[in-house]
Biopython code that builds the backbone (N, CA, C, O; Angstrom):
import numpy as np
from Bio.PDB.StructureBuilder import StructureBuilder

atoms = [
    (1, "UNK", "N", (-23.957, 16.661, -65.780)),
    (1, "UNK", "CA", (-25.194, 16.325, -65.362)),
    (1, "UNK", "C", (-25.063, 15.194, -64.127)),
    (1, "UNK", "O", (-24.250, 14.271, -64.154)),
    (2, "UNK", "N", (-25.800, 15.385, -63.287)),
    (2, "UNK", "CA", (-25.703, 14.417, -62.085)),
    (2, "UNK", "C", (-26.914, 13.509, -62.094)),
    (2, "UNK", "O", (-28.020, 13.869, -62.499)),
    (3, "UNK", "N", (-26.626, 12.282, -61.610)),
    (3, "UNK", "CA", (-27.578, 11.370, -61.292)),
    (3, "UNK", "C", (-27.747, 10.730, -60.263)),
    (3, "UNK", "O", (-26.806, 10.031, -59.889)),
    (4, "UNK", "N", (-28.879, 10.750, -59.540)),
    (4, "UNK", "CA", (-29.045, 10.008, -58.375)),
    (4, "UNK", "C", (-29.692, 8.669, -58.494)),
    (4, "UNK", "O", (-30.704, 8.473, -59.167)),
    (5, "UNK", "N", (-29.049, 7.741, -57.797)),
    (5, "UNK", "CA", (-29.378, 6.305, -58.046)),
    (5, "UNK", "C", (-30.330, 5.655, -56.884)),
    (5, "UNK", "O", (-29.897, 5.859, -55.750)),
    (6, "UNK", "N", (-31.419, 4.988, -56.952)),
    (6, "UNK", "CA", (-32.218, 4.360, -55.977)),
    (6, "UNK", "C", (-31.310, 3.250, -55.425)),
    (6, "UNK", "O", (-30.614, 2.547, -56.158)),
    (7, "UNK", "N", (-31.359, 3.136, -54.079)),
    (7, "UNK", "CA", (-30.838, 2.066, -53.432)),
    (7, "UNK", "C", (-31.351, 1.690, -52.116)),
    (7, "UNK", "O", (-31.694, 2.605, -51.367)),
    (8, "UNK", "N", (-31.454, 0.464, -51.718)),
    (8, "UNK", "CA", (-32.120, -0.074, -50.536)),
    (8, "UNK", "C", (-31.297, 0.253, -49.067)),
    (8, "UNK", "O", (-30.066, 0.212, -49.055)),
    (9, "UNK", "N", (-31.837, 0.480, -48.210)),
    (9, "UNK", "CA", (-31.216, 0.690, -46.854)),
    (9, "UNK", "C", (-31.119, -0.746, -46.368)),
    (9, "UNK", "O", (-32.137, -1.436, -46.399)),
    (10, "UNK", "N", (-29.952, -1.259, -45.912)),
    (10, "UNK", "CA", (-29.888, -2.663, -45.480)),
    (10, "UNK", "C", (-29.425, -2.603, -44.199)),
    (10, "UNK", "O", (-29.576, -3.638, -43.550)),
    (11, "UNK", "N", (-28.731, -1.375, -43.473)),
    (11, "UNK", "CA", (-28.414, -1.386, -42.210)),
    (11, "UNK", "C", (-28.137, 0.092, -41.778)),
    (11, "UNK", "O", (-27.386, 0.767, -42.482)),
    (12, "UNK", "N", (-28.728, 0.652, -40.612)),
    (12, "UNK", "CA", (-28.391, 2.065, -40.196)),
    (12, "UNK", "C", (-27.334, 1.936, -39.235)),
    (12, "UNK", "O", (-27.585, 1.396, -38.158)),
    (13, "UNK", "N", (-26.211, 2.354, -39.483)),
    (13, "UNK", "CA", (-25.000, 2.235, -38.501)),
    (13, "UNK", "C", (-25.096, 3.205, -37.546)),
    (13, "UNK", "O", (-24.860, 2.825, -36.399)),
    (14, "UNK", "N", (-25.393, 4.416, -37.711)),
    (14, "UNK", "CA", (-25.584, 5.513, -36.684)),
    (14, "UNK", "C", (-26.305, 6.800, -37.286)),
    (14, "UNK", "O", (-26.836, 6.723, -38.394)),
    (15, "UNK", "N", (-26.319, 7.821, -36.653)),
    (15, "UNK", "CA", (-27.113, 8.866, -37.212)),
    (15, "UNK", "C", (-26.686, 9.585, -38.506)),
    (15, "UNK", "O", (-27.402, 10.417, -39.064)),
    (16, "UNK", "N", (-25.261, 9.144, -39.018)),
    (16, "UNK", "CA", (-24.776, 9.848, -39.932)),
    (16, "UNK", "C", (-24.478, 8.777, -41.109)),
    (16, "UNK", "O", (-24.204, 9.194, -42.235)),
    (17, "UNK", "N", (-24.534, 7.439, -40.842)),
    (17, "UNK", "CA", (-24.144, 6.461, -41.918)),
    (17, "UNK", "C", (-25.003, 5.342, -41.847)),
    (17, "UNK", "O", (-25.528, 5.013, -40.783)),
    (18, "UNK", "N", (-25.213, 4.633, -43.081)),
    (18, "UNK", "CA", (-25.824, 3.585, -43.270)),
    (18, "UNK", "C", (-25.318, 2.615, -44.260)),
    (18, "UNK", "O", (-24.379, 3.011, -44.950)),
    (19, "UNK", "N", (-25.717, 1.531, -44.442)),
    (19, "UNK", "CA", (-25.118, 0.502, -45.585)),
    (19, "UNK", "C", (-26.469, 0.593, -46.478)),
    (19, "UNK", "O", (-27.628, 0.639, -46.066)),
    (20, "UNK", "N", (-26.014, 0.607, -47.767)),
    (20, "UNK", "CA", (-27.162, 0.486, -48.820)),
    (20, "UNK", "C", (-26.688, -0.569, -49.759)),
    (20, "UNK", "O", (-25.528, -0.974, -49.847)),
    (21, "UNK", "N", (-27.868, -1.027, -50.553)),
    (21, "UNK", "CA", (-27.323, -2.106, -51.489)),
    (21, "UNK", "C", (-28.149, -1.749, -52.936)),
    (21, "UNK", "O", (-29.151, -1.034, -52.938)),
    (22, "UNK", "N", (-27.672, -2.252, -53.954)),
    (22, "UNK", "CA", (-28.263, -2.216, -55.109)),
    (22, "UNK", "C", (-27.691, -3.432, -55.930)),
    (22, "UNK", "O", (-26.484, -3.442, -56.169)),
    (23, "UNK", "N", (-28.497, -4.462, -56.376)),
    (23, "UNK", "CA", (-28.029, -5.505, -56.797)),
    (23, "UNK", "C", (-27.304, -6.439, -55.839)),
    (23, "UNK", "O", (-27.858, -6.880, -54.832)),
    (24, "UNK", "N", (-26.046, -6.730, -56.177)),
    (24, "UNK", "CA", (-25.150, -7.531, -55.208)),
    (24, "UNK", "C", (-24.263, -6.505, -54.483)),
    (24, "UNK", "O", (-23.607, -6.903, -53.521)),
    (25, "UNK", "N", (-24.199, -5.398, -54.811)),
    (25, "UNK", "CA", (-23.183, -4.359, -54.141)),
    (25, "UNK", "C", (-23.685, -3.691, -53.039)),
    (25, "UNK", "O", (-24.747, -3.072, -53.100)),
    (26, "UNK", "N", (-22.961, -3.769, -51.954)),
    (26, "UNK", "CA", (-23.266, -3.033, -50.541)),
    (26, "UNK", "C", (-21.972, -1.982, -50.472)),
    (26, "UNK", "O", (-20.784, -2.142, -50.750)),
    (27, "UNK", "N", (-22.722, -0.842, -49.982)),
    (27, "UNK", "CA", (-21.682, 0.230, -49.682)),
    (27, "UNK", "C", (-22.135, 1.139, -48.635)),
    (27, "UNK", "O", (-23.345, 1.156, -48.411)),
    (28, "UNK", "N", (-21.268, 1.995, -47.868)),
    (28, "UNK", "CA", (-21.482, 2.986, -47.048)),
    (28, "UNK", "C", (-22.232, 4.199, -47.550)),
    (28, "UNK", "O", (-22.060, 4.465, -48.739)),
    (29, "UNK", "N", (-22.978, 4.926, -46.899)),
    (29, "UNK", "CA", (-23.892, 6.144, -47.408)),
    (29, "UNK", "C", (-23.866, 6.976, -46.282)),
    (29, "UNK", "O", (-24.078, 6.550, -45.147)),
    (30, "UNK", "N", (-23.622, 8.112, -46.539)),
    (30, "UNK", "CA", (-23.828, 9.241, -45.575)),
    (30, "UNK", "C", (-25.495, 9.736, -45.649)),
    (30, "UNK", "O", (-25.997, 9.949, -46.752)),
    (31, "UNK", "N", (-26.245, 9.887, -44.468)),
    (31, "UNK", "CA", (-27.499, 10.024, -44.282)),
    (31, "UNK", "C", (-27.821, 11.316, -43.344)),
    (31, "UNK", "O", (-28.864, 11.348, -42.690)),
    (32, "UNK", "N", (-27.048, 12.184, -43.316)),
    (32, "UNK", "CA", (-27.314, 13.327, -42.659)),
    (32, "UNK", "C", (-28.279, 14.242, -43.407)),
    (32, "UNK", "O", (-28.822, 15.142, -42.766)),
    (33, "UNK", "N", (-28.516, 14.108, -44.581)),
    (33, "UNK", "CA", (-29.761, 15.056, -45.237)),
    (33, "UNK", "C", (-31.001, 14.228, -45.233)),
    (33, "UNK", "O", (-31.967, 14.806, -45.731)),
    (34, "UNK", "N", (-31.231, 12.939, -44.767)),
    (34, "UNK", "CA", (-32.625, 12.384, -44.887)),
    (34, "UNK", "C", (-32.925, 12.005, -43.211)),
    (34, "UNK", "O", (-32.135, 11.354, -42.528)),
    (35, "UNK", "N", (-34.067, 12.487, -42.778)),
    (35, "UNK", "CA", (-34.537, 12.088, -41.553)),
    (35, "UNK", "C", (-35.180, 10.650, -41.373)),
    (35, "UNK", "O", (-35.834, 10.209, -42.317)),
    (36, "UNK", "N", (-35.051, 9.960, -40.326)),
    (36, "UNK", "CA", (-35.716, 8.886, -39.914)),
    (36, "UNK", "C", (-35.611, 7.795, -40.794)),
    (36, "UNK", "O", (-36.662, 7.345, -41.251)),
    (37, "UNK", "N", (-34.389, 7.211, -41.163)),
    (37, "UNK", "CA", (-34.409, 6.057, -42.021)),
    (37, "UNK", "C", (-34.270, 4.767, -41.248)),
    (37, "UNK", "O", (-33.713, 4.676, -40.154)),
    (38, "UNK", "N", (-34.836, 3.767, -41.928)),
    (38, "UNK", "CA", (-34.830, 2.429, -41.265)),
    (38, "UNK", "C", (-34.469, 1.544, -42.348)),
    (38, "UNK", "O", (-34.457, 1.934, -43.516)),
    (39, "UNK", "N", (-34.143, 0.244, -41.966)),
    (39, "UNK", "CA", (-33.718, -0.871, -42.695)),
    (39, "UNK", "C", (-35.108, -1.098, -43.808)),
    (39, "UNK", "O", (-36.275, -0.957, -43.445)),
    (40, "UNK", "N", (-34.727, -1.434, -45.059)),
    (40, "UNK", "CA", (-35.797, -1.389, -46.001)),
    (40, "UNK", "C", (-36.302, -0.304, -46.766)),
    (40, "UNK", "O", (-36.916, -0.460, -47.822)),
    (41, "UNK", "N", (-35.999, 1.015, -46.138)),
    (41, "UNK", "CA", (-36.195, 2.141, -46.993)),
    (41, "UNK", "C", (-35.414, 2.215, -48.302)),
    (41, "UNK", "O", (-34.374, 1.572, -48.450)),
    (42, "UNK", "N", (-35.879, 2.938, -49.173)),
    (42, "UNK", "CA", (-35.141, 3.206, -50.497)),
    (42, "UNK", "C", (-34.833, 4.651, -50.337)),
    (42, "UNK", "O", (-35.685, 5.423, -49.896)),
    (43, "UNK", "N", (-33.647, 5.041, -50.681)),
    (43, "UNK", "CA", (-33.033, 6.334, -51.026)),
    (43, "UNK", "C", (-32.571, 6.651, -52.125)),
    (43, "UNK", "O", (-32.145, 5.716, -52.803)),
    (44, "UNK", "N", (-32.491, 7.890, -52.638)),
    (44, "UNK", "CA", (-31.844, 8.212, -53.862)),
    (44, "UNK", "C", (-30.331, 8.746, -53.331)),
    (44, "UNK", "O", (-30.187, 9.580, -52.436)),
    (45, "UNK", "N", (-29.358, 8.163, -53.987)),
    (45, "UNK", "CA", (-27.994, 8.383, -53.562)),
    (45, "UNK", "C", (-27.110, 9.069, -54.672)),
    (45, "UNK", "O", (-26.898, 8.579, -55.781)),
    (46, "UNK", "N", (-26.683, 10.130, -54.268)),
    (46, "UNK", "CA", (-25.568, 10.948, -55.194)),
    (46, "UNK", "C", (-24.200, 11.152, -54.351)),
    (46, "UNK", "O", (-24.125, 11.586, -53.202)),
    (47, "UNK", "N", (-23.273, 10.791, -55.079)),
    (47, "UNK", "CA", (-21.908, 10.962, -54.619)),
    (47, "UNK", "C", (-21.798, 10.380, -53.192)),
    (47, "UNK", "O", (-21.086, 11.057, -52.451)),
    (48, "UNK", "N", (-22.296, 9.374, -52.692)),
    (48, "UNK", "CA", (-22.132, 8.861, -51.554)),
    (48, "UNK", "C", (-22.979, 9.405, -50.640)),
    (48, "UNK", "O", (-22.662, 9.184, -49.471)),
    (49, "UNK", "N", (-24.099, 10.141, -50.847)),
    (49, "UNK", "CA", (-24.960, 10.972, -49.875)),
    (49, "UNK", "C", (-26.468, 10.425, -50.402)),
    (49, "UNK", "O", (-26.841, 10.368, -51.574)),
    (50, "UNK", "N", (-27.120, 10.092, -49.367)),
    (50, "UNK", "CA", (-28.660, 9.998, -49.407)),
    (50, "UNK", "C", (-29.046, 11.332, -49.675)),
    (50, "UNK", "O", (-28.440, 12.202, -49.048)),
    (51, "UNK", "N", (-29.914, 11.675, -50.464)),
    (51, "UNK", "CA", (-30.477, 12.875, -50.652)),
    (51, "UNK", "C", (-31.834, 13.076, -50.745)),
    (51, "UNK", "O", (-32.285, 14.193, -50.998)),
    (52, "UNK", "N", (-32.790, 11.764, -50.504)),
    (52, "UNK", "CA", (-34.062, 11.784, -50.565)),
    (52, "UNK", "C", (-34.437, 10.439, -50.237)),
    (52, "UNK", "O", (-33.735, 9.496, -50.600)),
    (53, "UNK", "N", (-35.655, 10.253, -49.474)),
    (53, "UNK", "CA", (-36.374, 8.834, -49.517)),
    (53, "UNK", "C", (-37.228, 8.701, -50.775)),
    (53, "UNK", "O", (-37.616, 9.675, -51.421)),
    (54, "UNK", "N", (-37.479, 7.503, -51.059)),
    (54, "UNK", "CA", (-38.260, 7.347, -52.345)),
    (54, "UNK", "C", (-39.078, 5.951, -51.952)),
    (54, "UNK", "O", (-38.623, 5.086, -51.204)),
    (55, "UNK", "N", (-40.193, 5.912, -52.512)),
    (55, "UNK", "CA", (-41.058, 4.776, -52.281)),
    (55, "UNK", "C", (-40.585, 3.786, -53.097)),
    (55, "UNK", "O", (-40.143, 4.104, -54.201)),
    (56, "UNK", "N", (-40.603, 2.404, -52.677)),
    (56, "UNK", "CA", (-40.211, 1.269, -53.388)),
    (56, "UNK", "C", (-40.679, 1.033, -54.810)),
    (56, "UNK", "O", (-40.009, 0.450, -55.663)),
    (57, "UNK", "N", (-41.864, 1.529, -54.984)),
    (57, "UNK", "CA", (-42.659, 1.521, -56.319)),
    (57, "UNK", "C", (-41.825, 2.533, -57.444)),
    (57, "UNK", "O", (-41.467, 2.237, -58.584)),
    (58, "UNK", "N", (-41.664, 3.717, -56.770)),
    (58, "UNK", "CA", (-40.798, 4.838, -57.568)),
    (58, "UNK", "C", (-39.339, 4.070, -57.820)),
    (58, "UNK", "O", (-38.883, 3.977, -58.960)),
    (59, "UNK", "N", (-38.775, 3.630, -56.876)),
    (59, "UNK", "CA", (-37.393, 3.075, -56.952)),
    (59, "UNK", "C", (-37.447, 2.122, -58.002)),
    (59, "UNK", "O", (-36.644, 2.306, -58.916)),
    (60, "UNK", "N", (-38.190, 1.170, -58.082)),
    (60, "UNK", "CA", (-38.144, 0.096, -59.100)),
    (60, "UNK", "C", (-38.390, 0.846, -60.596)),
    (60, "UNK", "O", (-37.759, 0.566, -61.615)),
    (61, "UNK", "N", (-39.407, 1.820, -60.496)),
    (61, "UNK", "CA", (-39.662, 2.502, -61.857)),
    (61, "UNK", "C", (-38.348, 3.228, -62.432)),
    (61, "UNK", "O", (-37.894, 3.203, -63.575)),
    (62, "UNK", "N", (-37.908, 3.845, -61.350)),
    (62, "UNK", "CA", (-36.394, 4.646, -61.619)),
    (62, "UNK", "C", (-35.369, 3.640, -62.171)),
    (62, "UNK", "O", (-34.720, 3.958, -63.167)),
    (63, "UNK", "N", (-35.181, 2.416, -61.570)),
    (63, "UNK", "CA", (-34.110, 1.654, -61.818)),
    (63, "UNK", "C", (-34.465, 0.811, -63.292)),
    (63, "UNK", "O", (-33.598, 0.362, -64.042)),
    (64, "UNK", "N", (-35.873, 0.718, -63.502)),
    (64, "UNK", "CA", (-36.126, 0.123, -64.847)),
    (64, "UNK", "C", (-35.864, 1.020, -65.806)),
    (64, "UNK", "O", (-35.355, 0.601, -66.845)),
    (65, "UNK", "N", (-36.139, 2.358, -65.669)),
    (65, "UNK", "CA", (-35.711, 3.326, -66.668)),
    (65, "UNK", "C", (-34.321, 3.584, -66.854)),
    (65, "UNK", "O", (-33.966, 3.789, -68.014)),
    (66, "UNK", "N", (-33.481, 3.616, -65.973)),
    (66, "UNK", "CA", (-32.058, 3.646, -65.994)),
    (66, "UNK", "C", (-31.476, 2.591, -66.692)),
    (66, "UNK", "O", (-30.486, 2.801, -67.394)),
    (67, "UNK", "N", (-32.053, 1.292, -66.569)),
    (67, "UNK", "CA", (-31.509, -0.010, -67.250)),
    (67, "UNK", "C", (-31.972, 0.180, -68.616)),
    (67, "UNK", "O", (-31.181, -0.198, -69.479)),
    (68, "UNK", "N", (-33.029, 0.660, -68.994)),
    (68, "UNK", "CA", (-33.650, 0.761, -70.351)),
    (68, "UNK", "C", (-32.578, 1.747, -71.110)),
    (68, "UNK", "O", (-32.162, 1.391, -72.212)),
    (69, "UNK", "N", (-32.200, 2.782, -70.628)),
    (69, "UNK", "CA", (-31.159, 3.734, -71.295)),
    (69, "UNK", "C", (-29.762, 3.004, -71.342)),
    (69, "UNK", "O", (-28.932, 3.342, -72.186)),
    (70, "UNK", "N", (-29.531, 2.100, -70.523)),
    (70, "UNK", "CA", (-28.091, 1.579, -70.511)),
    (70, "UNK", "C", (-27.982, 0.507, -71.491)),
    (70, "UNK", "O", (-26.838, 0.158, -71.783)),
    (71, "UNK", "N", (-29.016, -0.112, -72.082)),
    (71, "UNK", "CA", (-29.077, -1.163, -72.982)),
    (71, "UNK", "C", (-28.402, -0.602, -74.310)),
    (71, "UNK", "O", (-28.512, 0.560, -74.704)),
    (72, "UNK", "N", (-27.746, -1.533, -74.884)),
    (72, "UNK", "CA", (-27.209, -1.077, -76.259)),
    (72, "UNK", "C", (-28.121, -0.910, -77.314)),
    (72, "UNK", "O", (-29.060, -1.692, -77.459)),
    (73, "UNK", "N", (-27.922, 0.061, -78.077)),
    (73, "UNK", "CA", (-28.818, 0.269, -79.364)),
    (73, "UNK", "C", (-28.645, -0.667, -80.285)),
    (73, "UNK", "O", (-27.549, -0.905, -80.792)),
    (74, "UNK", "N", (-29.645, -1.228, -80.551)),
    (74, "UNK", "CA", (-29.863, -2.512, -81.720)),
    (74, "UNK", "C", (-30.517, -1.760, -82.797)),
    (74, "UNK", "O", (-31.393, -0.907, -82.655)),
    (75, "UNK", "N", (-29.854, -2.284, -84.181)),
    (75, "UNK", "CA", (-30.421, -1.975, -85.307)),
    (75, "UNK", "C", (-31.621, -2.810, -85.840)),
    (75, "UNK", "O", (-32.155, -2.512, -86.909)),
]
sb = StructureBuilder()
sb.init_structure("model")
sb.init_model(0)
sb.init_chain("A")
sb.init_seg("    ")
for serial, (resi, resn, name, xyz) in enumerate(atoms, 1):
    if name == "N":
        sb.init_residue(resn, " ", resi, " ")
    sb.init_atom(name, np.array(xyz, "f"), 0.0, 1.0, " ", f" {name:<3s}", serial, name[0])
structure = sb.get_structure()
């Protein structure tokens, strides 16, 4: 199973690369599959590639859902 995780674009370096952030972690990302990115956009990232833009509201909802499923199971 593959999982794409929403990240915020914090810098567009050139036509092929950007910097993305999630929480306190910043990393490089390839952006050749997504058109017209700008700082502040949210993208779904899989294996170091931005595969789609996503609205900030959808990004927040996705991250909340992911966090919910990562919580430990409590009896």
